[in-house]
C-alpha positions in Angstrom: 157.6 199.0 -116.9 159.3 199.3 -120.7 161.6 196.6 -122.5 162.9 200.2 -124.2 161.2 203.9 -123.4 160.6 205.6 -126.6 158.0 207.5 -125.0 160.0 209.0 -122.9 163.0 210.5 -124.7 160.3 211.9 -127.2 159.2 213.5 -124.5 162.4 215.0 -123.7 163.3 215.7 -127.9 159.7 216.9 -128.2 160.1 220.6 -129.2 163.1 219.4 -131.3 161.8 216.4 -132.7 158.3 218.2 -133.5 160.4 221.7 -135.4 162.3 219.3 -137.3 159.7 217.4 -138.4 157.5 220.7 -139.2 160.4 221.7 -141.1 160.1 219.1 -143.5 156.4 219.2 -144.0 157.0 223.4 -145.2 159.5 222.3 -147.2 158.1 219.5 -148.9 161.1 218.1 -150.0 160.5 214.5 -148.6 163.3 212.5 -150.7 166.8 214.1 -150.7 166.0 217.1 -149.1 168.0 219.1 -146.8 168.3 217.6 -144.4 169.7 214.8 -146.0 172.6 215.7 -146.6 172.7 217.4 -143.1 172.4 214.5 -141.0 175.4 212.9 -143.4 177.8 215.9 -142.4 177.0 215.7 -138.9 177.0 211.8 -138.8 180.4 212.2 -140.2 182.1 214.1 -138.0 180.8 211.9 -135.2 182.2 209.0 -136.2 186.0 210.8 -137.9 184.8 208.9 -141.0 185.5 211.2 -144.6 181.9 209.9 -145.7 178.5 208.9 -144.6 175.9 207.4 -146.5 172.4 207.6 -145.4 170.1 204.5 -146.3 166.6 203.3 -145.8 168.0 201.1 -143.4 170.6 199.2 -141.7 169.8 195.5 -144.0 170.6 198.1 -147.3 173.6 199.9 -145.6 174.6 196.2 -145.4 173.4 194.8 -149.2 175.1 198.6 -150.9 178.3 197.5 -148.9 178.5 194.7 -150.3 177.5 195.4 -154.0 179.5 198.5 -153.9 182.8 196.2 -153.5 181.9 193.9 -156.0 180.9 191.2 -154.2 178.2 188.5 -155.3 178.3 184.9 -156.6 181.1 182.4 -156.9 182.1 184.6 -153.2 181.9 183.6 -149.5 181.7 185.8 -146.8 183.1 185.3 -143.7 180.6 186.1 -140.4 179.6 185.2 -137.2 176.4 182.9 -137.1 175.3 184.3 -134.3 173.8 187.4 -135.3 170.5 188.6 -136.4 169.7 187.2 -140.2 170.2 190.3 -141.9 174.0 189.9 -141.3 173.4 187.3 -143.7 170.5 187.8 -145.7 172.2 190.1 -147.2 175.3 188.1 -148.0 172.9 186.1 -150.1 170.8 188.2 -151.9 174.1 189.5 -153.4 174.6 185.7 -154.8 177.2 185.3 -152.3 178.5 182.4 -149.5 177.9 183.0 -145.8 180.9 181.3 -144.2 180.5 181.2 -140.0 183.2 181.6 -138.1 182.1 180.8 -133.7 181.9 183.5 -131.2 183.9 184.4 -128.2 181.5 183.2 -124.9 182.8 186.4 -123.0 181.6 189.0 -125.1 179.6 187.3 -127.6 181.6 188.9 -130.6 183.2 187.2 -133.0 186.6 185.0 -132.1 189.6 186.7 -134.9 191.4 183.8 -133.8 189.0 181.7 -136.0 189.4 183.6 -139.2 192.0 182.9 -140.9 191.2 178.7 -140.8 188.0 179.7 -143.0 189.3 181.7 -145.2 189.4 180.4 -148.9 190.8 181.1 -152.7 186.7 182.0 -152.7 186.6 184.3 -149.9 186.3 188.2 -150.0 185.2 189.6 -147.2 184.9 189.5 -143.2 181.8 190.7 -142.1 182.3 191.7 -138.3 179.0 192.1 -136.0 180.2 194.3 -133.2 177.2 192.9 -131.2 174.8 194.3 -127.7 176.9 197.5 -128.5 180.5 196.0 -128.2 183.0 196.9 -131.5 184.3 193.4 -132.0 188.4 192.9 -132.2 188.6 195.2 -135.4 192.5 195.3 -135.4 192.9 192.0 -135.3 190.8 191.6 -137.9 191.6 194.3 -140.4 195.2 192.0 -139.9 194.1 189.2 -140.9 192.0 190.9 -144.3 194.8 193.4 -144.9 196.9 189.9 -145.3 194.4 188.2 -147.8 193.4 191.3 -149.6 190.1 190.9 -148.2 187.3 193.9 -147.5 186.4 194.1 -143.9 182.5 195.6 -143.4 181.3 196.2 -139.4 177.7 195.5 -139.2 177.5 198.0 -136.6 173.6 197.8 -136.2 173.8 197.9 -132.0 176.9 199.7 -131.6 176.9 203.0 -132.8 178.0 206.0 -130.5 180.8 202.9 -129.5 184.1 203.9 -128.7 187.2 201.1 -129.8 191.1 202.0 -128.9 190.0 206.1 -129.2 187.9 205.4 -132.5 184.1 205.1 -133.6 182.9 202.2 -134.4 182.0 202.5 -137.9 185.8 204.1 -138.5 187.2 201.2 -137.3 186.8 199.3 -141.2 186.8 199.6 -144.7 183.3 200.1 -144.4 180.9 200.9 -141.2 177.4 199.5 -141.2 174.8 201.1 -139.2 170.7 201.0 -138.1 168.8 203.6 -136.8 165.5 200.9 -136.2 163.6 202.6 -133.4 165.4 200.3 -131.2 168.5 201.0 -131.4 170.7 203.5 -129.4 170.2 206.3 -132.5 166.9 205.5 -134.1 165.0 207.3 -136.1 160.7 206.7 -136.3 160.7 204.0 -138.8 163.7 201.9 -140.3 166.9 204.3 -141.9 170.7 203.7 -142.0 173.7 204.6 -142.7 177.2 203.7 -144.5 180.3 204.9 -143.6 183.7 204.9 -145.2 186.9 207.2 -145.9 187.1 205.9 -149.6 186.4 208.1 -152.3 185.6 205.3 -155.1 183.5 203.0 -152.2 181.3 206.4 -151.3 181.0 207.2 -154.4 180.0 203.6 -155.8 178.0 203.6 -152.5 175.8 206.8 -153.4 175.2 205.4 -156.9 173.8 202.4 -155.9 171.8 203.6 -153.7 169.5 205.5 -156.3 168.7 202.4 -158.8 173.3 202.4 -159.9 172.4 206.6 -161.2 175.9 208.6 -161.5 173.4 211.3 -162.8 169.5 211.6 -162.8 168.5 208.6 -165.9 172.1 208.2 -166.2 172.9 204.2 -164.2 176.2 203.5 -164.9 175.9 200.6 -162.2 173.2 198.2 -160.7 172.0 199.9 -157.5 168.5 199.4 -155.7 166.2 202.2 -154.0 168.1 202.4 -150.8 167.4 205.9 -150.1 166.5 207.5 -146.6 163.7 209.2 -146.4 164.1 213.5 -145.3 161.7 213.0 -142.6 163.3 210.1 -140.9 166.9 212.1 -141.1 164.5 214.7 -139.6 164.0 212.7 -136.6 167.8 211.3 -135.9 168.5 215.5 -136.4 166.9 216.2 -133.6 168.0 213.3 -131.8 171.1 214.4 -131.6 170.9 217.1 -129.6 171.1 214.6 -126.5 173.2 212.0 -128.0 176.5 211.8 -126.2 174.1 212.4 -122.9 172.3 209.5 -124.1 175.3 207.2 -124.4 176.9 208.3 -121.2 173.7 207.1 -119.5 173.7 203.6 -121.6 177.3 203.1 -120.4 176.6 204.1 -116.3 173.3 202.4 -116.3 175.1 198.9 -117.4 178.0 199.5 -115.0 175.0 199.6 -112.4 173.5 196.9 -113.7 177.0 194.6 -113.4 178.1 196.2 -109.9 174.3 195.4 -108.6 174.0 192.0 -110.0 177.4 191.3 -108.5 177.0 192.6 -104.8 174.0 190.9 -104.8 175.8 187.7 -105.9 173.2 186.3 -108.1 173.8 183.5 -110.2 174.4 185.2 -113.9 177.1 185.5 -116.2 178.3 189.7 -117.4 179.4 190.0 -121.1 183.2 190.9 -120.3 183.7 194.6 -121.8 187.3 195.1 -123.1 189.8 197.5 -121.3 190.4 199.2 -124.2 186.6 199.7 -125.9 182.7 200.6 -124.6 179.9 199.5 -124.8 176.8 201.2 -125.5 174.3 198.8 -124.6 171.8 198.4 -127.3 170.7 195.3 -125.2 171.5 194.6 -121.4 172.3 191.0 -122.3 173.7 189.0 -119.4 173.8 184.3 -119.5 171.6 182.7 -116.9 170.8 179.0 -116.7 167.2 177.6 -117.0 166.3 180.6 -119.2 162.4 179.6 -119.7 161.8 179.0 -116.5 163.2 183.2 -115.5 161.5 184.7 -118.3 158.8 183.2 -116.8 158.9 184.3 -113.7 160.3 188.5 -114.7 157.4 188.1 -116.3 155.1 187.2 -113.7 157.2 190.0 -112.2 155.9 192.3 -114.7 159.7 192.6 -116.2 159.8 192.5 -119.7 162.7 190.6 -121.7 163.8 189.5 -125.0 166.4 186.8 -126.1 168.9 188.4 -129.1 169.4 185.7 -130.2 167.2 182.3 -129.6 168.9 180.1 -132.5 171.9 181.0 -134.5 171.8 181.3 -138.1 174.1 178.1 -139.3 170.4 176.6 -137.3 168.2 178.7 -139.1 166.7 177.1 -142.4 167.1 179.7 -144.9 170.9 180.2 -143.5 171.9 176.1 -143.4 175.8 175.2 -144.5 176.7 171.9 -145.8 180.3 173.2 -143.7 178.5 174.0 -140.3 176.3 171.2 -139.3 173.9 172.1 -136.6 176.7 170.7 -133.6 179.4 173.1 -134.7 179.7 177.0 -133.2 179.0 175.1 -129.7 179.7 178.8 -128.0 177.2 180.3 -130.3 174.7 177.1 -129.6 175.6 177.9 -125.9 174.6 181.3 -125.8 171.7 181.3 -127.6 170.7 178.8 -124.8 171.5 181.0 -122.0 171.1 184.7 -123.3 168.9 186.8 -121.8 168.6 191.0 -122.8 167.0 193.2 -119.7 165.7 196.2 -120.2 168.0 199.3 -121.0 166.9 202.8 -122.0 168.7 205.7 -121.5 165.3 207.3 -119.5 165.6 204.4 -117.5 165.2 205.2 -113.4 167.4 203.7 -110.8 164.2 203.1 -109.3 163.3 200.8 -112.2 166.6 199.2 -112.6 166.1 198.0 -108.4 162.9 196.5 -109.5 163.9 195.0 -112.8 166.9 193.4 -109.8 165.2 192.5 -107.5 162.5 190.8 -109.8 165.0 188.7 -111.8 167.0 188.1 -107.6 163.9 186.3 -107.1 163.3 184.5 -110.6 166.5 183.0 -110.4 165.9 180.8 -106.5 
């Protein structure tokens, strides 16, 4: 059993993906080829955002967003401590300071009720993370940002395709940033990512930044990066878009089935809560368990692969420590880091495999 079954996905889409890749090999435009603009148009339509700008990774997407907003030395960005390092990494690389806010234990997303108290005169943006595939409380976060004149950048690396109050992730704030890392809900076969906005000026800035700050060839109007998404990777994502809606539906169905069977079996597992006004695309199907190390070891013996997203919050990471955020702060983030466990999840996960996972989990929890 595989934790994420990319092989079955490829077999289902082999004809389309192979044809897309061959087309790029035939025309030879490996950088900024026609598939780049084609993918950007398709993704903008899918999210409802006016602009999509493909970039070289989800990490680069966050960095370019911060640069486009002029965030740098002396500035602060409020974010969650319970996320992958790239969230804080890009803030630091931009020259700013990450300011951590704790999560809500129910869904592991940033707690909007704690954000306003973290705002200082140096705050320039809020960067919520739509963790595990569920959009954070964006209406509350956007309202706080509006009151204080701040930007909101959604880190949607795990939630592309999710819906929040009828709107798509990546189109629920001023800027949305996602990743096409192979294991994401929509992935390529390498690194890739995208930015979304309906602000014309921001879109232009982000387009220039991704090509070394050029407004036209050899005219550098701003400091930029080499952040383009390869044409070949855009071709792969275009091929995968053919059944993306089906895959999202499968992820939701499998997530619901996991929850139903865990509840029906009376397993001592805490499920993550999904809001009534949104859905979750389950980039990872994550639960909370006690004695996680023992459970992981037992599941391994039964042939069930697992992962932990994430075992140590950022406020306890050596590279991202904050003098205003001691290790024993963020109690919900600390508790989640000790308890979260991700089970196998991908659109091609069969019910038989899912049943095997749950039977092994039942035995592991004894």
